[in-house]
N, C-alpha and C positions, 0 to 999 in steps of 0.2 A: 310474699310467701311459692315455694316452687312447686311448680305445674308439671305432675308425674305423667308421661305417657309411653304408648308402647313405643318402643324404639323396632325398626323395624331390621333383621339379619339379610345385609350384604356380603355376606361372606360367600367368598366364589367357591364352589365348590365343581368338579367334574365328576361327570356322572361316562359308565364306561364299561364295557364286559368284558369278563374275566375272559386270557389270552387260552385258557386252558380249559373251562368247562361251560363257558358262554355264560356266567350268571353275572347278572348286571350289578353296578355296585358305585357305591358316593365317595370321594376322596375331598377334604380340605383341598385346594389348590396348589397352599403354602408348605404341604405337607411331605414327607420325604420319602412312604409308601405306603403300599396298601396289601394287608392278606386276606385272600378270599377265604372267604367264611364257607364257602363249600367243596373247595379241593385245597385248598390249602398254600397257592401257587402266592408269592410274592409279586410285586409292580411296585416299577418305581415311576412315583409320579408325572415328573420331568418326560419320561415317555409314551405317559399315554396321553398328556394333555391332546396332543395332533388326533388321536382317533375319538377322542371322548366329546362331549358335551360340557362346554363350561356353564352355570347357573349361579345365580346368585339367592344363597339363605338355603339352608338344610329343607323346608315343607316344601318346595319347590323341586329338591334334588331328590326326596327320597318320592314325589308325584312319579317323576321322570321315572327314577328306578320300577318304579310300581308299571306304567305304561312301558317301558323295553321289554320290559318280561313277559308281559300280556303280549306284545307286539311276539314277542319268540317262540312264548308258548303259542302263540293262531297260526304262526308257522311250521313246527315242528309239528304240531297234532291235528291241526287243520281247524281247531277249535277254543274257546274259551277255555282257559282248564277251570274242570268240577272237584271241589276238594270234598265233594259227598261219595258217601260209600252207597253202594249200590246193597248191601248187609249190614247189620248194625254189629259194632265192638265185642258186644254184649252174651252173653248166656244166655239160651233161651230164656230158661227158666231156674235162675240163680237159685233159689229157694230151694230143689228139687229134697227129697230126703236120700239122695241117692248119695249128690255131691255132698250133703251137710255130714251125713255116716262116714264117709272117706275124706273128706277133711280134718273129723275130731278124730279119728284113727289116726294119723299121720301125724296131728299133732301128737296124742300122746306118745306111738314112737318116737317124737324128736324130729322127725322126717316129711319133708315136704317134697323130695324127690319122685313120687307118684304122682302125684297131685299133679306136679310142675310138669311132669313128661303125655300129664293124658292133657292140660290146656293147652300146650307145645303141639300136640296131637292134630286137636281141635281147633286151633289158628290154623294149623297146617294145609288143613279142607278146605277153610273159609279163604283165605289167602295165599297168594302164591308165596310172597314175601311182605313181611310188614316191620311194623318199628317200634324203637325200645317203648313208648308212651303205651301203644298196645298189647304190652305184656306187662306193662305195668297196672292197667287197668281190670284186665282177666287176673292177675294174681290175687288185685282185690276181690274181684268177686269168687276168687276162689280160699279168699281166707288164708293167703301168702303172704307173711309181713315182708316190706321192701326189703327190710337187712337179709332176712333170707333170703329174697328173689334176685339180687343182686349176685349174692354166692353160689346160686341156682343157675342163674343164668352164665356166669363166668367158668362156672365146672363145665356149664352143656357146650360152651366152646370148647374149652381144654379138651373133652372127649371128644369133637370132632359129631356132634350132634344136632347143635346148633351153628351155623354157618351169618357171619356176620359180612355183608355184602358191600360193596363201593359204595353205595347210597346210605350207608348207614342203619340200611334195617336187616333187619333175619331173616334168615330160611333154616327150615326146618330138615339138614340129612336126610333122607329114609336109606336104608340098607333096602 
């Protein structure tokens, strides 16, 4: 009878920083190129092997990327990154009668624009910039359907009310 055993991954990977945004990533050593998911720059693996670190196995490569990113954050920020916010992303009281009546009024009119605008103003008061998932969470709290939320986000971007920043977060442009 054949014995089944775990086979250790010994595929060579190169761990290296992006030459544009300094985001660390990994690529198989026999791969031709690797595109940075953060900024989109394409890197030829044969060119990066000198400045990268060669490791054996995907698990080790992932851990080394995490370690190098932490080191970069400490160098840039002076401390380890804290991925928590000081405020909560949710409405303080989403079930308040004023919010519900406004939502229902907008639903009857077939428009969520006023509610979306109010939501964006609240977000801009709490945060200088905010990622798309925060807009989605707030939209859910305000009762705006996801399909309508996508349309409103695009429309507000086209009007110049909502600006998309380089880090793919959004900022409300106040007049």
